[in-house]
VORO-278907 format. One line per 4 residues: their letters; for each residue x, y, z of C-alpha. Coordinates in steps of 0.2 Angstrom, whole numbers. Example, Ala and Ser with C-alpha at 12.3 -4.5 7.8 and 13.67 -1.06 7.14 Angstrom:
BEGIN
AS = 62,-22,39 ~ 68,-5,36 $
This chain:
BEGIN
XXXX = 1234,-427,597 ~ 1234,-439,612 ~ 1216,-436,614 ~ 1212,-443,596 $
XXXX = 1224,-458,600 ~ 1214,-461,616 ~ 1197,-461,606 ~ 1204,-472,593 $
XXXX = 1210,-485,606 ~ 1193,-485,614 ~ 1184,-487,598 ~ 1197,-499,590 $
XXXX = 1188,-516,596 ~ 1172,-510,589 ~ 1179,-505,573 ~ 1188,-522,571 $
XXXX = 1172,-531,574 ~ 1163,-521,561 ~ 1177,-524,549 ~ 1177,-542,553 $
XXXX = 1159,-544,550 ~ 1159,-534,534 ~ 1173,-546,527 ~ 1163,-561,532 $
XXXX = 1147,-554,523 ~ 1157,-548,508 ~ 1166,-565,506 ~ 1149,-574,508 $
XXXX = 1141,-563,495 ~ 1156,-565,483 ~ 1155,-584,484 ~ 1135,-586,484 $
XXXX = 1129,-576,469 ~ 1111,-582,472 ~ 1111,-577,490 ~ 1117,-560,484 $
XXXX = 1103,-558,472 ~ 1090,-563,485 ~ 1096,-550,497 ~ 1095,-536,483 $
XXXX = 1078,-542,477 ~ 1070,-543,495 ~ 1078,-526,499 ~ 1070,-518,484 $
XXXX = 1054,-527,487 ~ 1053,-520,505 ~ 1056,-502,499 ~ 1042,-504,486 $
XXXX = 1030,-511,499 ~ 1034,-497,511 ~ 1030,-484,498 ~ 1014,-493,493 $
XXXX = 1008,-495,511 ~ 1012,-477,515 ~ 1002,-471,499 ~ 987,-481,504 $
XXXX = 986,-477,522 ~ 991,-458,521 ~ 976,-446,519 ~ 974,-440,501 $
XXXX = 977,-421,500 ~ 964,-413,488 ~ 970,-399,478 ~ 958,-384,474 $
XXXX = 959,-372,460 ~ 961,-354,461 ~ 943,-351,457 ~ 937,-363,471 $
XXXX = 947,-354,483 ~ 940,-337,477 ~ 939,-325,492 ~ 928,-312,484 $
XXXX = 911,-318,477 ~ 894,-310,472 ~ 877,-318,473 ~ 870,-324,457 $
XXXX = 854,-315,459 ~ 864,-298,462 ~ 858,-295,479 ~ 875,-293,487 $
XXXX = 893,-297,488 ~ 904,-306,501 ~ 922,-304,504 ~ 933,-316,514 $
XXXX = 945,-304,521 ~ 956,-316,532 ~ 959,-334,536 ~ 968,-339,552 $
XXXX = 971,-356,559 ~ 977,-357,578 ~ 983,-375,580 ~ 986,-373,598 $
XXXX = 968,-367,602 ~ 960,-378,588 ~ 951,-363,581 ~ 949,-356,563 $
XXXX = 945,-338,562 ~ 937,-331,547 ~ 933,-312,544 ~ 920,-307,531 $
XXXX = 914,-291,524 ~ 897,-289,515 ~ 890,-277,503 ~ 871,-275,500 $
XXXX = 868,-272,482 ~ 849,-270,484 ~ 852,-254,494 ~ 858,-237,487 $
XXXX = 868,-232,503 ~ 881,-245,501 ~ 878,-254,518 ~ 882,-271,522 $
XXXX = 869,-286,521 ~ 858,-287,536 ~ 866,-302,546 ~ 848,-308,550 $
XXXX = 846,-311,531 ~ 861,-323,530 ~ 860,-341,533 ~ 876,-351,536 $
XXXX = 881,-370,535 ~ 898,-378,538 ~ 904,-393,528 ~ 920,-402,533 $
XXXX = 931,-413,522 ~ 939,-423,536 ~ 930,-420,553 ~ 943,-423,566 $
XXXX = 931,-420,580 ~ 913,-423,583 ~ 912,-407,593 ~ 917,-396,578 $
XXXX = 906,-382,576 ~ 904,-365,568 ~ 899,-348,576 ~ 894,-333,566 $
XXXX = 897,-316,575 ~ 891,-300,567 ~ 902,-286,574 ~ 902,-268,566 $
XXXX = 894,-262,550 ~ 897,-274,536 ~ 909,-285,546 ~ 906,-303,552 $
XXXX = 917,-315,561 ~ 916,-334,559 ~ 924,-345,572 ~ 926,-364,569 $
XXXX = 930,-373,585 ~ 938,-390,589 ~ 948,-391,572 ~ 963,-402,573 $
XXXX = 977,-402,560 ~ 972,-414,546 ~ 955,-407,543 ~ 960,-405,524 $
XXXX = 946,-392,520 ~ 930,-385,525 ~ 917,-375,516 ~ 906,-361,522 $
XXXX = 890,-360,513 ~ 880,-343,514 ~ 862,-341,508 ~ 856,-323,506 $
XXXX = 837,-321,509 ~ 837,-303,505 ~ 824,-299,492 ~ 829,-287,477 $
XXXX = 813,-277,474 ~ 822,-266,462 ~ 820,-280,449 ~ 801,-280,450 $
XXXX = 790,-271,438 ~ 774,-264,446 ~ 765,-261,429 ~ 751,-272,424 $
XXXX = 754,-284,410 ~ 739,-281,398 ~ 746,-289,382 ~ 736,-305,385 $
XXXX = 718,-303,391 ~ 719,-320,398 ~ 734,-317,408 ~ 735,-313,427 $
XXXX = 736,-295,433 ~ 750,-299,445 ~ 767,-289,444 ~ 779,-296,431 $
XXXX = 797,-299,437 ~ 813,-297,425 ~ 821,-313,422 ~ 837,-316,433 $
XXXX = 845,-331,441 ~ 839,-335,458 ~ 855,-341,464 ~ 857,-334,481 $
XXXX = 870,-346,488 ~ 889,-344,490 ~ 902,-356,496 ~ 919,-352,502 $
XXXX = 932,-366,503 ~ 946,-365,516 ~ 959,-377,512 ~ 972,-383,525 $
XXXX = 986,-382,512 ~ 981,-365,504 ~ 992,-350,505 ~ 977,-340,511 $
XXXX = 976,-349,527 ~ 988,-341,539 ~ 995,-351,554 ~ 994,-339,569 $
XXXX = 988,-340,587 ~ 971,-334,590 ~ 963,-329,607 ~ 951,-343,613 $
XXXX = 937,-331,617 ~ 918,-334,618 ~ 906,-327,604 ~ 903,-312,616 $
XXXX = 922,-310,618 ~ 926,-309,600 ~ 911,-297,597 ~ 916,-286,611 $
XXXX = 934,-286,606 ~ 929,-281,588 ~ 918,-267,595 ~ 932,-260,606 $
XXXX = 944,-259,592 ~ 931,-249,582 ~ 927,-238,597 ~ 946,-234,598 $
XXXX = 947,-231,580 ~ 932,-219,580 ~ 939,-210,595 ~ 956,-207,586 $
XXXX = 946,-200,571 ~ 936,-189,583 ~ 952,-183,591 ~ 959,-179,573 $
XXXX = 943,-169,568 ~ 944,-159,584 ~ 962,-154,581 ~ 957,-150,563 $
XXXX = 943,-138,569 ~ 954,-130,582 ~ 967,-127,568 ~ 954,-120,556 $
XXXX = 948,-108,570 ~ 965,-102,573 ~ 968,-99,554 ~ 952,-89,553 $
XXXX = 958,-79,568 ~ 975,-76,560 ~ 967,-71,543 ~ 955,-58,552 $
XXXX = 971,-50,560 ~ 979,-49,543 ~ 963,-41,536 ~ 963,-28,550 $
XXXX = 981,-24,546 ~ 978,-22,528 ~ 963,-11,530 ~ 972,0,543 $
XXXX = 986,4,531 ~ 975,6,515 ~ 974,25,518 ~ 992,27,515 $
XXXX = 993,17,498 ~ 992,24,481 ~ 978,19,469 ~ 988,4,462 $
XXXX = 993,-2,479 ~ 976,0,485 ~ 970,-11,471 ~ 982,-25,476 $
XXXX = 978,-22,494 ~ 960,-25,491 ~ 963,-41,481 ~ 973,-47,496 $
XXXX = 959,-43,508 ~ 946,-52,496 ~ 957,-67,495 ~ 959,-69,514 $
XXXX = 940,-67,516 ~ 937,-80,503 ~ 949,-91,512 ~ 939,-88,528 $
XXXX = 923,-93,520 ~ 931,-109,514 ~ 937,-113,531 ~ 920,-110,539 $
XXXX = 913,-122,527 ~ 926,-135,532 ~ 922,-132,550 ~ 903,-134,547 $
XXXX = 907,-151,538 ~ 919,-156,552 ~ 905,-152,565 ~ 893,-163,556 $
XXXX = 906,-177,556 ~ 908,-175,574 ~ 890,-176,577 ~ 889,-193,567 $
XXXX = 904,-199,576 ~ 896,-196,593 ~ 881,-205,588 ~ 891,-219,582 $
XXXX = 901,-221,598 ~ 884,-221,608 ~ 877,-235,597 ~ 893,-245,598 $
XXXX = 893,-243,617 ~ 875,-249,617 ~ 878,-264,606 ~ 893,-269,617 $
XXXX = 881,-267,633 ~ 868,-278,624 ~ 880,-291,620 ~ 887,-292,638 $
XXXX = 869,-292,645 ~ 863,-306,633 ~ 850,-295,624 ~ 860,-297,608 $
XXXX = 855,-314,601 ~ 867,-324,591 ~ 862,-338,578 ~ 862,-355,586 $
XXXX = 854,-364,571 ~ 870,-368,562 ~ 873,-386,557 ~ 889,-395,552 $
XXXX = 889,-407,537 ~ 902,-418,529 ~ 910,-411,513 ~ 910,-423,499 $
């Protein structure tokens, strides 16, 4: 209690001054109606001007529709599909990291689009740095990493434009058009839109863009990191298949032992028991045949895995040695 009394005694002079000034102002406003109205008017005017100035000088945030922010798009000419898998903005490193996956629709094997057939452009709404640039990094299979560097908060939006130069020969008709004698004998092509451009918009205020720290690596560093992840993934798969093959061999061994036991006791069985015994033996032999087919399939998979691991290692080595060439022709434009 004494503590609060001491605080009150210390603050008492200040409180009395505030109270005294309040009484003076209150008395003045009470006696001067016009002055009171002026104060109220100028207070409201100041607030209105502050709101107006803030609205004028603050950057305008453009809103984009769900369709404009679509992350899975198909080229209009049917040559392929591109999926923007993830979007990450690292404010600390000023990096935007985009991960794409592609599908080549001109191929029957379901592979990704040849990265050399894709041409990229970057458009920026509010270029916060003259040094802003985009790097395209093909990694593994159909995956491509795009790194935009020197991006400050307030960029508002950027657009990645992709042009696919893959030719869809499946739409061509090699037969001669002989309906008109005056016509040319060149192959006819089925009508189809020639739109081979896609544009992905990355908006600063979009829920698709995640704020998360990204390692500040070089192009080579990002590529090698992605390849190392794939190598580890393939090694885990190889280990799983090795274990499966080992288990299948053991199961066949156990089945063979059971077959031998059944065959050895068959001479002590009645006719009906012998019939059941033979069915059990046939069932075990059929199971062995199925497991041998599984082993054969697994061994083919192991062979492919080993080839893949060798190719991944070679790709990593080429990147480190500089034999692998990245696209340096990408330009940055202002987004209207």
